[in-house]
LOLUMGU-651055 format. One record per residue: x negated, y negated, z of N, C-alpha, C in turn; residue in three letters. Coordinates in nm, 2 decimals. Layout:
BEGIN
n.x/n.y/n.z/ca.x/ca.y/ca.z/c.x/c.y/c.z/bafi
X/Y/Z/X/Y/Z/X/Y/Z/ALA
...
END
This chain:
BEGIN
n.x/n.y/n.z/ca.x/ca.y/ca.z/c.x/c.y/c.z/bafi
-0.83/-0.65/0.62/-0.91/-0.51/0.64/-1.07/-0.46/0.64/UNK
-1.18/-0.44/0.73/-1.30/-0.50/0.70/-1.36/-0.39/0.62/UNK
-1.46/-0.43/0.61/-1.58/-0.33/0.47/-1.57/-0.15/0.52/UNK
-1.64/-0.20/0.64/-1.61/-0.07/0.70/-1.48/0.04/0.73/UNK
-1.40/-0.07/0.73/-1.26/-0.03/0.75/-1.22/0.09/0.60/UNK
-1.29/-0.05/0.49/-1.24/0.02/0.37/-1.31/0.13/0.37/UNK
-1.41/0.12/0.34/-1.51/0.22/0.33/-1.46/0.39/0.40/UNK
-1.41/0.33/0.51/-1.38/0.47/0.64/-1.27/0.51/0.50/UNK
-1.20/0.35/0.49/-1.02/0.53/0.43/-1.09/0.58/0.29/UNK
-1.22/0.49/0.18/-1.22/0.51/0.06/-1.29/0.72/0.16/UNK
-1.37/0.75/0.26/-1.43/0.81/0.19/-1.35/0.96/0.36/UNK
-1.25/0.92/0.37/-1.13/1.00/0.44/-1.05/1.01/0.33/UNK
-1.04/1.04/0.21/-0.91/0.99/0.09/-0.98/1.06/0.05/UNK
-1.16/1.07/0.01/-1.17/1.13/-0.09/-1.10/1.33/-0.01/UNK
-1.19/1.30/0.13/-1.21/1.43/0.22/-1.05/1.48/0.15/UNK
-0.96/1.45/0.20/-0.78/1.47/0.18/-0.79/1.50/0.03/UNK
-0.83/1.46/-0.02/-0.87/1.51/-0.16/-0.94/1.62/-0.19/UNK
-1.03/1.63/-0.14/-1.08/1.79/-0.13/-1.03/1.96/-0.04/UNK
-0.99/1.85/0.08/-0.95/1.95/0.14/-0.75/2.04/0.05/UNK
-0.77/1.94/-0.04/-0.67/1.94/-0.10/-0.64/2.03/-0.19/UNK
-0.70/2.01/-0.25/-0.81/2.16/-0.39/-0.83/2.23/-0.30/UNK
-0.84/2.26/-0.19/-0.91/2.42/-0.13/-0.75/2.45/-0.02/UNK
-0.67/2.44/-0.09/-0.59/2.50/-0.03/-0.57/2.42/0.10/UNK
-0.53/2.30/0.12/-0.53/2.23/0.21/-0.36/2.13/0.25/UNK
-0.32/2.14/0.30/-0.22/2.03/0.32/-0.17/1.95/0.40/UNK
-0.16/1.82/0.33/-0.16/1.66/0.49/-0.09/1.66/0.55/UNK
-0.12/1.69/0.72/-0.05/1.71/0.80/0.03/1.49/0.84/UNK
-0.09/1.46/0.84/-0.15/1.34/0.91/-0.27/1.24/0.94/UNK
-0.35/1.17/0.92/-0.38/1.06/0.84/-0.37/0.96/1.00/UNK
-0.56/0.96/1.02/-0.54/0.83/1.13/-0.46/0.89/1.26/UNK
-0.43/1.00/1.25/-0.39/0.96/1.38/-0.43/0.92/1.53/UNK
-0.34/0.79/1.58/-0.44/0.75/1.73/-0.40/0.81/1.82/UNK
-0.42/0.77/1.94/-0.34/0.78/2.08/-0.46/0.77/2.13/UNK
-0.41/0.70/2.30/-0.46/0.58/2.38/-0.64/0.64/2.45/UNK
-0.64/0.84/2.40/-0.73/0.89/2.42/-0.85/0.81/2.29/UNK
-0.80/0.82/2.18/-0.88/0.86/2.05/-0.81/0.83/1.89/UNK
-0.88/0.89/1.75/-0.83/0.87/1.68/-0.90/0.99/1.61/UNK
-0.83/1.07/1.51/-0.83/1.21/1.43/-0.82/1.16/1.31/UNK
-0.87/1.15/1.24/-0.93/1.15/1.09/-0.82/1.23/0.99/UNK
-0.80/1.32/1.00/-0.76/1.40/0.93/-0.70/1.49/1.00/UNK
-0.52/1.56/0.96/-0.59/1.71/1.06/-0.51/1.73/0.94/UNK
-0.50/1.88/0.90/-0.48/1.89/0.82/-0.38/2.09/0.80/UNK
-0.32/2.12/0.68/-0.25/2.26/0.79/-0.26/2.35/0.60/UNK
-0.35/2.51/0.70/-0.36/2.61/0.59/-0.20/2.72/0.62/UNK
-0.24/2.81/0.58/-0.13/2.89/0.59/-0.20/2.98/0.78/UNK
-0.32/2.91/0.87/-0.34/3.05/0.95/-0.37/2.90/1.10/UNK
-0.42/2.80/1.01/-0.47/2.68/1.05/-0.42/2.56/1.06/UNK
-0.44/2.45/1.21/-0.48/2.35/1.23/-0.53/2.28/1.18/UNK
-0.64/2.20/1.12/-0.75/2.15/1.14/-0.67/2.04/1.21/UNK
-0.85/1.94/1.27/-0.87/1.86/1.32/-1.00/1.80/1.26/UNK
-0.99/1.70/1.15/-1.11/1.70/1.09/-1.19/1.53/1.06/UNK
-1.24/1.58/1.13/-1.37/1.47/1.11/-1.46/1.43/1.00/UNK
-1.46/1.32/0.91/-1.52/1.28/0.83/-1.60/1.18/0.90/UNK
-1.72/1.20/0.83/-1.80/1.12/0.81/-1.86/1.06/0.72/UNK
-1.88/0.99/0.68/-1.95/0.92/0.54/-2.14/0.82/0.56/UNK
-2.17/0.90/0.48/-2.29/0.81/0.49/-2.39/0.79/0.37/UNK
-2.47/0.72/0.34/-2.53/0.68/0.19/-2.67/0.80/0.19/UNK
-2.73/0.85/0.31/-2.78/0.96/0.29/-2.82/1.01/0.46/UNK
-2.84/1.14/0.40/-2.94/1.22/0.54/-3.05/1.17/0.56/UNK
-3.04/1.07/0.51/-3.22/1.05/0.61/-3.30/1.00/0.67/UNK
-3.21/1.01/0.80/-3.18/1.00/0.91/-3.16/1.10/1.05/UNK
-3.06/1.08/0.98/-3.01/1.21/1.06/-2.83/1.30/0.95/UNK
-2.84/1.35/0.97/-2.69/1.51/0.92/-2.58/1.38/0.95/UNK
-2.49/1.36/0.90/-2.36/1.33/0.94/-2.34/1.33/1.07/UNK
-2.28/1.47/1.09/-2.29/1.57/1.14/-2.29/1.54/1.29/UNK
-2.43/1.44/1.28/-2.57/1.49/1.45/-2.44/1.32/1.48/UNK
-2.34/1.28/1.48/-2.30/1.17/1.47/-2.18/1.25/1.55/UNK
-2.17/1.33/1.56/-2.00/1.45/1.61/-2.10/1.48/1.80/UNK
-2.14/1.40/1.85/-2.20/1.43/1.96/-2.05/1.48/2.09/UNK
-2.15/1.51/2.22/-2.10/1.62/2.24/-1.93/1.50/2.28/UNK
-1.97/1.41/2.36/-1.91/1.32/2.40/-1.81/1.28/2.30/UNK
-1.79/1.24/2.16/-1.70/1.27/2.09/-1.67/1.31/1.99/UNK
-1.71/1.54/2.03/-1.59/1.64/2.07/-1.53/1.60/2.17/UNK
-1.56/1.57/2.28/-1.48/1.58/2.42/-1.30/1.48/2.36/UNK
-1.37/1.39/2.28/-1.19/1.32/2.29/-1.16/1.34/2.20/UNK
-1.22/1.37/2.04/-1.21/1.42/2.00/-1.08/1.57/2.00/UNK
-1.07/1.69/2.09/-1.02/1.77/2.21/-0.93/1.75/2.24/UNK
-0.95/1.57/2.32/-0.80/1.49/2.43/-0.64/1.47/2.35/UNK
-0.78/1.39/2.25/-0.62/1.33/2.14/-0.61/1.42/2.09/UNK
-0.68/1.57/2.04/-0.58/1.62/1.99/-0.47/1.75/2.11/UNK
-0.50/1.74/2.21/-0.44/1.83/2.28/-0.27/1.69/2.28/UNK
-0.30/1.61/2.33/-0.16/1.53/2.32/-0.16/1.51/2.12/UNK
-0.19/1.53/2.07/-0.14/1.59/1.94/-0.06/1.70/1.97/UNK
-0.05/1.83/2.01/-0.02/1.91/1.97/0.02/1.96/2.10/UNK
0.03/1.88/2.25/0.15/1.84/2.32/0.34/1.79/2.27/UNK
0.22/1.72/2.16/0.38/1.61/2.07/0.42/1.66/2.00/UNK
0.38/1.81/1.88/0.39/1.86/1.76/0.38/2.04/1.77/UNK
0.43/2.05/1.84/0.47/2.20/1.90/0.41/2.26/1.74/UNK
0.34/2.40/1.73/0.29/2.48/1.61/0.26/2.62/1.63/UNK
0.32/2.75/1.57/0.21/2.86/1.55/0.10/2.83/1.48/UNK
0.00/2.74/1.42/-0.11/2.77/1.38/-0.23/2.77/1.49/UNK
-0.35/2.81/1.47/-0.43/2.80/1.55/-0.53/2.71/1.55/UNK
-0.58/2.61/1.62/-0.65/2.51/1.60/-0.75/2.49/1.63/UNK
-0.80/2.44/1.49/-0.96/2.39/1.42/-1.04/2.27/1.45/UNK
-1.16/2.23/1.44/-1.20/2.16/1.48/-1.36/2.16/1.29/UNK
-1.37/2.10/1.26/-1.44/2.10/1.16/-1.45/1.90/1.12/UNK
-1.57/1.91/1.07/-1.67/1.76/0.97/-1.72/1.86/0.90/UNK
-1.67/1.72/0.84/-1.68/1.69/0.64/-1.76/1.55/0.64/UNK
-1.89/1.58/0.57/-1.98/1.50/0.53/-1.98/1.47/0.44/UNK
-2.02/1.33/0.41/-1.95/1.25/0.23/-2.10/1.22/0.27/UNK
-2.23/1.23/0.14/-2.31/1.18/0.13/-2.22/1.08/0.02/UNK
-2.26/0.89/0.00/-2.22/0.89/-0.15/-2.35/0.73/-0.10/UNK
-2.45/0.78/-0.22/-2.58/0.69/-0.19/-2.49/0.60/-0.27/UNK
-2.43/0.53/-0.29/-2.41/0.41/-0.40/-2.30/0.38/-0.32/UNK
-2.20/0.41/-0.24/-2.13/0.38/-0.20/-1.98/0.38/-0.21/UNK
-1.89/0.27/-0.22/-1.80/0.37/-0.25/-1.80/0.33/-0.44/UNK
-1.90/0.33/-0.45/-1.93/0.31/-0.63/-2.00/0.46/-0.68/UNK
-2.02/0.53/-0.56/-2.04/0.66/-0.63/-1.97/0.76/-0.67/UNK
-1.95/0.83/-0.81/-1.90/0.89/-0.89/-1.90/1.00/-0.82/UNK
-2.03/1.08/-0.73/-1.97/1.25/-0.72/-2.03/1.22/-0.61/UNK
-1.99/1.23/-0.50/-2.00/1.23/-0.33/-2.02/1.35/-0.33/UNK
-2.13/1.41/-0.27/-2.21/1.52/-0.19/-2.07/1.51/-0.10/UNK
-2.00/1.65/-0.12/-1.92/1.70/0.02/-1.95/1.77/0.08/UNK
-1.98/1.81/0.26/-2.03/1.90/0.31/-1.91/1.97/0.42/UNK
-1.82/2.06/0.39/-1.70/2.13/0.51/-1.72/2.24/0.59/UNK
-1.82/2.11/0.77/-1.84/2.24/0.82/-1.66/2.28/0.98/UNK
-1.63/2.44/0.84/-1.51/2.44/0.93/-1.56/2.54/1.06/UNK
-1.50/2.50/1.18/-1.54/2.54/1.36/-1.65/2.50/1.36/UNK
-1.62/2.27/1.33/-1.81/2.28/1.38/-1.86/2.22/1.52/UNK
-1.77/2.25/1.63/-1.77/2.29/1.76/-1.78/2.37/1.80/UNK
-1.90/2.41/1.86/-1.93/2.49/1.90/-1.97/2.51/2.03/UNK
END
């Protein structure tokens, strides 16, 4: 596993723990299909959330959310549609973005986390 994969897994683990502490239950992580990948799929009583996790050292050049452009959003929607066709639910689907800022990378003790609910408008 390369360093970026390891760092990505670390960021997703932090995001999953953050979501768990905020009342969500992990359904899947790293869901892959021919259309793309969804970092985390979590649920609460009302929503099935497809979460894109963006890990950065800082927002100096651009906020992490800005890396989830229209093309990436469309790929995530298509991937989520396939997931929903295979796993029907009564829950309302939602797309969230979780930004994690870790200035010292995996050595960061308290990464800054921003959770944007319903991020695709």
